[in-house]
C-alpha positions in Angstrom: 3.4 8.4 -25.0 5.2 9.0 -21.6 3.0 9.2 -18.6 3.8 12.3 -16.7 2.8 10.9 -13.4 6.2 8.5 -13.8 8.5 11.6 -13.4 10.1 12.5 -9.9 10.6 16.0 -9.3 14.4 15.6 -10.3 13.3 13.7 -13.7 11.1 16.7 -14.3 13.9 19.2 -13.7 16.3 17.4 -16.1 13.7 17.2 -18.8 12.9 20.6 -18.8 16.6 21.8 -18.8 17.2 19.3 -21.7 14.7 21.2 -23.4 16.3 24.7 -22.6 12.8 25.5 -20.8 12.9 27.5 -17.4 13.4 25.0 -14.7 11.0 27.0 -12.4 8.4 25.4 -14.4 8.8 22.5 -12.4 7.5 23.6 -9.3 4.3 25.2 -10.9 3.6 21.8 -12.8 4.0 19.8 -9.4 1.7 22.4 -7.6 -0.9 22.5 -10.1 -1.0 19.0 -11.0 -0.5 17.5 -7.6 -1.3 20.0 -4.9 -4.2 21.3 -6.8 -5.4 18.3 -8.7 -5.5 20.1 -12.0 -5.3 17.4 -14.5 -4.3 19.4 -17.7 -1.1 21.5 -18.8 -2.9 25.0 -19.2 -1.1 26.3 -16.3 -0.8 30.4 -15.7 2.9 31.8 -15.8 4.0 28.5 -17.6 5.2 29.5 -21.2 2.9 28.5 -24.4 6.1 26.9 -25.5 6.4 24.7 -22.6 2.7 23.8 -22.4 2.8 22.6 -26.2 5.9 20.6 -25.5 4.2 18.9 -22.6 0.9 18.3 -24.3 2.8 16.4 -27.0 5.1 14.7 -25.0 3.3 13.3 -22.0 -0.1 11.9 -21.1 -1.8 12.6 -17.8 -4.1 9.6 -17.7 -4.6 8.3 -14.1 -6.7 5.3 -14.9 -10.5 5.1 -14.9 -12.7 4.6 -11.9 -15.2 2.2 -13.1 -17.0 1.3 -10.0 -17.2 2.5 -6.5 -18.8 0.3 -3.8 -19.5 1.3 -0.1 -20.8 4.1 1.7 -18.2 4.7 4.6 -15.1 2.8 3.5 -15.2 2.8 -0.2 -13.8 0.5 -2.6 -12.5 1.7 -6.4 -12.0 -0.5 -9.3 -9.6 1.3 -11.3 -8.9 0.5 -14.9 -5.7 1.2 -16.8 -5.2 1.7 -20.7 -4.6 -1.9 -21.3 -7.9 -2.8 -19.8 -6.6 -4.6 -16.5 -8.0 -3.2 -13.4 -7.0 -3.1 -9.6 -8.8 -2.2 -6.4 -8.2 0.5 -4.0 -9.7 1.4 -0.8 -10.5 4.5 0.8 -10.9 4.5 4.5 -12.2 7.3 6.8 -10.4 7.8 10.5 -11.0 10.5 12.7 -12.1 13.3 10.0 -9.3 12.1 7.6 -8.7 9.4 5.0 -6.2 6.5 4.4 -5.7 5.1 0.8 -5.1 1.5 0.8 -3.0 1.1 -2.6 -2.3 -1.6 -4.9 1.1 -2.4 -6.6 0.4 -5.3 -8.8 -2.8 -6.7 -10.7 -3.3 -9.6 -8.8 -0.3 -11.4 -6.8 2.2 -14.1 -7.1 2.4 -14.9 -3.5 -0.6 -17.3 -3.2 -1.1 -16.6 0.6 -3.9 -18.8 1.5 -5.8 -16.4 3.6 -5.9 -13.7 0.8 -8.5 -13.4 -2.0 -6.1 -11.5 -4.3 -3.9 -14.6 -4.2 -6.5 -16.7 -5.9 -6.3 -14.2 -8.8 -2.9 -14.8 -9.6 -0.2 -12.3 -10.9 -1.1 -10.5 -14.5 1.6 -7.7 -14.1 3.2 -5.3 -11.8 1.8 -1.8 -11.9 4.1 1.1 -13.4 4.8 4.2 -11.2 2.3 6.2 -12.5 -0.4 3.6 -12.4 0.3 3.6 -8.4 0.3 7.3 -8.2 -2.5 7.6 -10.5 -4.8 5.7 -7.7 -4.2 8.6 -5.6 -5.0 11.3 -7.8 -8.1 9.6 -9.1 -9.5 9.1 -5.8 -8.5 12.7 -4.7 -10.3 13.9 -8.2 -13.3 11.9 -7.0 -13.4 13.3 -3.6 -13.1 16.8 -5.2 -16.2 16.3 -7.5 -18.0 15.4 -4.3 -16.7 18.6 -2.6 -15.4 16.4 0.1 -12.9 18.3 2.1 -11.6 15.7 4.5 -7.8 15.2 4.0 -6.0 12.3 2.6 -3.4 11.9 5.3 -2.0 8.3 5.3 -1.0 5.9 2.3 -0.7 2.0 2.9 0.8 -0.5 0.3 -1.8 -3.2 1.7 -3.6 -3.9 -1.5 -3.2 -6.1 -4.4 0.2 -7.3 -4.9 3.4 -7.9 -2.7 4.8 -4.0 -2.9 8.5 -5.5 -2.7 7.9 -7.7 -5.8 7.6 -4.5 -7.6 10.4 -2.5 -5.8 11.6 -0.1 -8.4 7.9 1.3 -9.1 6.9 1.2 -5.8 9.9 3.2 -4.4 9.7 5.9 -7.1 6.0 6.4 -6.5 7.0 6.9 -2.8 9.5 9.5 -3.7 6.7 11.1 -5.7 4.2 11.2 -2.9 6.6 12.5 -0.2 8.3 15.3 -2.5 7.5 18.8 -0.7 6.6 20.5 -4.1 3.7 18.2 -4.7 1.6 15.9 -2.4 4.1 16.0 0.4 3.1 13.3 2.5 5.0 13.0 5.5 7.5 9.9 5.8 5.6 8.6 8.7 2.6 8.5 6.5 3.2 6.0 4.5 3.7 2.3 5.0 4.6 -0.6 3.0 3.7 -4.2 3.7 5.6 -7.2 2.8 4.8 -10.9 3.2 8.5 -11.4 3.7 9.9 -11.2 0.1 13.4 -11.4 1.1 14.7 -10.0 -2.4 12.7 -6.8 -2.1 14.0 -6.4 1.5 17.4 -7.0 0.4 17.0 -4.1 -2.2 15.4 -1.9 0.6 18.6 -2.4 2.7 20.9 -1.2 -0.3 18.4 1.6 -1.6 16.6 2.5 1.7 13.1 3.8 1.6 12.3 6.5 4.0 8.9 5.3 5.3 7.4 2.7 7.3 7.7 -1.1 6.9 4.8 -3.5 8.0 5.6 -7.5 7.9 2.7 -9.9 7.6 4.2 -12.1 10.3 1.0 -14.1 11.2 2.4 -17.2 12.9 5.9 -17.9 14.4 5.8 -21.8 13.7 7.1 -22.4 10.2 4.8 -25.5 9.3 1.8 -23.2 9.9 3.3 -20.1 8.1 4.3 -22.3 5.1 0.5 -23.0 4.7 -0.6 -19.4 5.3 2.6 -17.7 3.2 4.1 -20.3 0.7 6.8 -17.6 0.3 7.8 -18.6 3.8 9.4 -22.0 2.3 12.4 -20.4 0.2 12.5 -17.2 2.5 11.8 -18.3 6.0 10.6 -15.9 8.7 13.8 -16.0 10.8 15.9 -15.2 7.8 13.3 -12.2 7.1 13.7 -11.0 10.8 17.4 -11.1 10.6 17.4 -8.8 7.6 14.8 -6.6 9.1 17.2 -5.8 11.9 19.7 -4.6 9.6 17.4 -1.9 8.1 18.2 1.5 8.7 15.3 3.0 10.2 15.3 7.0 10.6 13.6 8.9 13.4 10.1 8.1 13.4 10.1 5.3 11.2 8.9 1.8 12.7 8.2 -1.6 11.7 4.7 -3.1 12.4 4.0 -6.9 12.7 0.9 -7.8 11.5 -0.7 -10.7 12.8 -3.9 -12.3 11.0 -5.8 -14.3 13.6 -7.7 -17.6 12.3 -9.9 -19.4 14.6 -8.2 -22.5 15.8 -5.1 -22.2 13.9 -3.1 -19.4 15.5 -5.1 -17.7 17.8 -4.0 -19.5 20.8 -2.5 -18.4 24.0 0.5 -20.5 23.1 0.9 -18.9 19.8 0.7 -15.3 21.3 3.4 -16.1 23.7 5.7 -17.8 21.0 5.2 -14.6 18.8 6.1 -12.2 21.6 9.2 -14.2 22.3 10.1 -14.1 18.9 9.7 -10.4 18.2 10.1 -8.8 21.7 13.6 -7.6 20.8 12.7 -5.8 17.7 10.9 -2.9 19.5 7.8 -4.0 17.7 4.3 -2.6 17.3 1.9 -5.3 16.5 -1.5 -5.1 14.6 -3.8 -8.0 15.3 -6.2 -8.5 12.2 -9.1 -10.9 12.7 -9.4 -12.9 9.5 -11.9 -11.5 7.2 -13.8 -14.2 5.2 -13.9 -14.4 1.4 -15.7 -16.8 -1.2 -14.1 -20.0 -0.9 -12.0 -19.6 2.1 -11.3 -22.4 4.3 -10.7 -20.1 7.3 -12.9 -18.7 10.0 -12.7 -15.6 12.2 -11.7 -16.2 15.7 -14.2 -15.0 18.6 -13.9 -11.9 20.3 -12.5 -13.6 23.5 -9.7 -15.1 21.8 -8.7 -11.8 20.0 -8.6 -9.8 23.2 -6.7 -12.7 25.1 -4.0 -12.8 22.2 -3.6 -9.0 22.8 -3.2 -9.3 26.5 -0.6 -11.7 26.2 1.4 -9.7 23.7 1.0 -6.8 26.1 2.2 -8.6 28.8 5.6 -8.9 27.1 5.6 -5.0 26.9 4.8 -5.2 23.3 1.9 -2.4 22.2 -0.6 -4.4 20.5 -3.6 -2.8 18.5 -6.8 -4.8 17.2 -7.5 -3.4 14.0 -11.1 -2.7 13.5 -12.6 -4.2 10.3 -13.8 -1.9 7.7 -15.3 -2.6 4.3 -15.8 -6.2 4.7 -19.6 -5.6 3.4 -18.3 -4.9 0.0 -15.1 -7.1 0.0 -12.8 -4.2 0.9 -11.3 -5.3 4.1 -8.0 -6.7 4.5 -7.1 -9.7 2.5 -10.6 -9.5 0.4 -9.4 -7.6 -2.6 -9.9 -9.4 -6.0 -10.1 -7.3 -9.4 -10.8 -10.4 -11.3 -14.6 -10.8 -9.8 -17.3 -8.4 -10.0 -17.7 -5.9 -7.1 -20.7 -6.4 -5.0 -23.0 -3.2 -4.9 
C-alpha cells in the first residue's frame, strides 16, 4: 500500500482529480495530517467517499519509535516496516527545537571520524520515511504536551543526503509546503561530505534550502583519510561546483570543520582553510570531535579550538564553535549508529 506521506501537495491534487473528488480536500488533508498532527483520515468536511478511498489506498505509517535516550537532547530509534532502524535527534535551542534527520540506514561514505560509517549502508530511506521522522517526533512531543516549536530541520543524521537526492528533495518539498508543515526555506539545511554526483543533481534541479559542506581539511592527503569520498571527488572540484549553485536570497553555504587533536587543529591548517574558502562568502562551523567506541581520534583542547576560530575570523570569515549536545547518549555529531544498542 502506498504511503500518504510520500505525496507532495501537487501529487495529492492529481490523485484527487483522477478520482473525480473535490480537490479542495487536499488542503484539508495537509492541514489535519501535517499542521494538526492527526494521523487518520476521519476529517470533518471531507466526504465519506473520499475518506473510504484514502483508507483503502494509503498507509499513514510514520515509523515506530522504539527507544528514546537522553533528557535534554533526545535521541530516537525509529523502526520502519521492514524492521530496519535509523536514529533521529531532537535538539533544544532557545525555547525551540531542531530535528537532525537521517536519510539512509547506515552510510556508504565510510568517513573515518563518523560512527555511522562503521555500520555500512543498508539502504536509502524513502520519502515517507524521512517525513515520518518529523511526524513521529512531533506526535511524541504532543503526547508529552510539549509546546515548544520545531523550527529547524538538518539532514545531518545517518547517511549522505545527496546520495539519496530524489527522496530528500521530495521530502523537502513536503516540509516547505505552505499547506502543511510550512518550514521556512532558511530553516532547512542539507549536509554533504562532498558527493559530487548529488551536487550536480542539485545544480540541474535546485533545492531551495541551505547547504552545508563537510570541509574538515584543506590538505587532500588528510581529507582522504577523513573522507574517502575525497579521492574520486576532490575538494577543489567540489568547491568549484558549489560556486555554480544558484543560491536564493537568505540561502547560504556553511563549511563544517571537524577539529581533531594533532591532525587538523593547527594554526597552519586554519590559515590554509581560510585561504581556500575566503572568496566563497562562507560561514564556518567548528565542530570539536565527538569520540565514539573504537575511534582512533581525540578531541582537541579548548585553547586550540579558540585559536582556530580566531585565525578564521582574522580573514573576515564568520566562525562559530558548535556546542556539543547529546554526547552522553551518542547523539552528537558523528556518533549515530542504529546497528548498536542505544545507551540508556
